[in-house]
C-alpha positions in Angstrom: 101.2 97.2 81.6 102.9 99.9 84.2 100.5 102.5 85.5 101.2 105.9 84.5 101.7 108.6 86.9 102.0 112.8 86.5 103.8 113.7 90.1 103.5 117.9 90.1 105.8 119.5 92.9 107.9 122.5 92.6 110.0 121.3 95.5 112.8 118.8 94.1 113.4 117.4 97.0 109.4 116.0 97.3 109.7 115.7 93.3 112.5 113.2 93.5 111.8 111.1 96.5 108.2 110.5 95.0 109.1 110.0 91.4 111.9 107.5 92.7 109.8 105.8 95.0 107.1 105.3 91.9 109.8 103.8 89.6 111.0 101.8 92.0 107.1 99.9 92.2 106.8 100.2 88.6 105.2 103.2 87.8 105.8 105.3 85.1 106.4 108.5 86.6 106.3 112.3 84.2 107.5 115.0 86.5 106.2 118.9 86.4 107.6 121.8 88.6 105.3 124.1 87.6 101.5 124.9 87.1 100.9 125.7 83.8 103.1 123.1 82.4 101.6 120.4 84.0 98.2 121.4 83.2 99.5 120.7 79.5 101.0 117.6 80.2 98.1 116.0 82.1 95.5 117.3 79.0 98.3 116.0 76.5 98.5 112.1 77.6 95.8 110.1 79.7 97.5 109.2 83.1 96.4 106.5 85.4 96.5 109.5 88.5 97.4 112.8 88.8 99.7 113.5 92.2 99.5 117.1 92.4 100.9 119.8 94.8 98.7 122.4 96.0 101.1 125.6 95.9 102.6 126.0 92.2 104.1 128.4 90.4 102.5 129.8 87.1 99.2 128.1 88.5 98.2 126.6 91.4 97.0 123.3 92.0 93.6 124.0 92.9 93.1 125.7 89.9 94.9 122.9 87.6 92.4 120.5 89.7 89.5 122.8 88.4 90.2 122.6 85.0 90.8 119.0 84.9 88.1 117.9 86.3 85.8 119.8 83.7 87.0 117.5 81.0 88.2 114.6 82.8 88.0 111.9 85.2 91.3 111.7 86.0 91.8 110.4 89.7 93.9 113.4 91.4 95.7 113.2 94.5 96.5 116.3 96.5 99.6 117.2 98.2 98.5 120.0 100.8 100.2 121.2 104.0 99.6 120.0 107.5 97.8 123.3 108.8 95.8 124.0 104.9 92.8 122.8 106.1 90.8 125.3 103.4 93.1 123.9 100.7 92.5 120.2 101.6 88.7 121.3 101.7 88.6 123.3 98.3 90.5 120.7 96.7 87.5 118.1 97.4 85.0 120.0 96.5 86.5 120.8 93.1 86.6 116.9 92.2 90.1 115.5 93.9 89.7 111.8 94.9 92.3 112.1 97.8 94.5 114.4 100.0 97.7 113.5 101.7 99.3 116.2 104.0 103.2 117.4 104.3 105.5 116.0 105.5 104.4 112.3 104.5 105.5 109.1 104.4 106.3 107.3 100.9 104.9 104.2 102.1 101.5 106.2 103.0 101.3 108.2 99.8 102.4 105.0 98.0 99.5 103.1 100.0 96.8 105.7 99.0 98.1 105.8 95.1 97.2 102.1 95.2 94.1 102.5 96.7 92.9 104.9 94.2 94.1 102.8 91.4 92.7 99.8 93.1 89.1 101.7 93.4 89.2 102.5 89.7 90.0 98.8 88.5 87.1 97.2 90.4 85.1 99.8 89.0 86.0 98.9 85.2 85.7 95.2 86.5 82.3 95.1 88.1 81.0 98.1 86.6 79.1 95.2 83.8 76.0 96.7 81.8 74.1 97.5 85.4 71.8 100.7 85.5 69.6 101.8 88.5 66.7 104.1 87.9 66.4 105.9 91.5 63.3 108.1 91.0 64.9 111.2 88.6 68.3 109.4 89.2 69.7 107.3 86.7 73.1 105.8 87.5 75.0 103.4 84.4 77.4 101.9 86.3 79.3 100.4 83.3 79.5 103.9 81.8 79.6 105.9 84.7 77.0 108.0 84.0 75.0 109.7 86.1 71.4 111.6 84.6 69.7 113.7 87.0 65.9 114.6 86.4 67.4 113.6 82.8 70.3 116.1 82.5 73.6 114.5 82.6 75.8 115.2 85.7 80.2 114.8 86.2 80.6 113.2 89.0 84.4 112.4 90.4 85.2 109.1 90.9 85.2 108.8 94.3 81.3 110.6 94.1 80.3 108.0 91.8 81.7 105.1 94.0 79.7 106.6 97.3 76.7 107.0 95.1 76.5 103.5 93.6 77.3 101.9 96.9 74.0 103.8 98.0 72.2 102.9 95.0 72.8 99.1 96.0 70.1 99.2 98.7 67.9 102.1 98.5 66.7 103.4 101.5 69.4 101.5 103.8 71.2 103.1 105.9 74.9 102.7 105.2 77.2 104.1 107.8 80.0 106.5 107.6 82.6 103.7 107.8 81.0 101.3 105.3 81.3 104.1 103.1 85.1 105.2 104.1 85.8 101.2 103.4 83.7 101.3 100.1 86.1 104.3 99.1 89.5 103.2 99.8 88.6 99.1 99.2 90.6 98.8 102.5 90.0 98.4 105.9 92.2 101.9 105.9 89.4 104.4 105.8 91.2 107.3 106.1 89.9 110.8 106.9 86.0 110.8 107.9 85.9 114.6 106.5 86.9 113.5 103.1 83.9 111.2 103.0 81.6 114.7 104.5 83.0 116.7 101.8 82.3 113.9 98.9 78.4 113.4 100.6 78.3 117.5 100.2 79.7 117.7 96.6 76.7 114.7 95.9 74.1 116.4 97.1 75.5 119.6 95.1 74.9 117.3 91.7 72.1 115.4 92.6 69.7 117.4 94.9 66.9 119.8 93.8 67.5 121.6 96.4 70.9 121.0 98.2 69.7 122.6 101.6 67.0 120.6 101.9 67.9 116.8 100.8 65.4 114.9 99.9 67.7 112.0 98.2 71.2 111.7 99.9 69.9 112.1 103.6 71.2 112.0 107.0 70.4 109.3 109.6 71.6 111.4 112.7 73.8 108.9 114.7 73.9 106.1 111.7 74.9 107.5 108.4 73.2 107.5 104.9 70.7 106.4 102.5 69.2 107.2 99.3 65.7 107.8 98.6 64.2 107.4 95.1 62.8 111.0 94.7 
């Protein structure tokens, strides 16, 4: 069964090229050019991934990302302008899993899409019924559920992936490179800044005081580690 993709971009040229490439690779593609219609389409059907431009008429891509993330864990890949650093950071903070800057090659975009979908499949295959208890953290790998001090928190696919890796070896230091390779399930480690944003987002969700992390701590010059607390 082919993976379903919602592609949202108001530029007909970009939309046509991306959709053609994905269909050629066997994806089931649905297109939207306007923000409000895109959000409705994403809610109407369960897609395997959403490719979402930031600048859209009707409703911005970041607003769509915020709405979707509040109700779904569908993987989201943002398309941003090369000089739009704030858009990229905001997208990741709102729960996007990755981003690609314009102009981009279709080869790069396809690689990122496949990496995200591969991560999702690996999570489903390896999740099992394993549960990790680390102090006030309860991590259910099979259900993709995280409880923090007894309260359920919603993590994006990337955030959960990072937390699950750190939870495999509590108190052990994991380098940024290892996290990135695990996150993208390949030797291609993407943008290290994306990893830093995911760590920051995780701290906001699992720490009692994100400004003074006690669970997800930085080991200067080495990486990060998860401490039961």
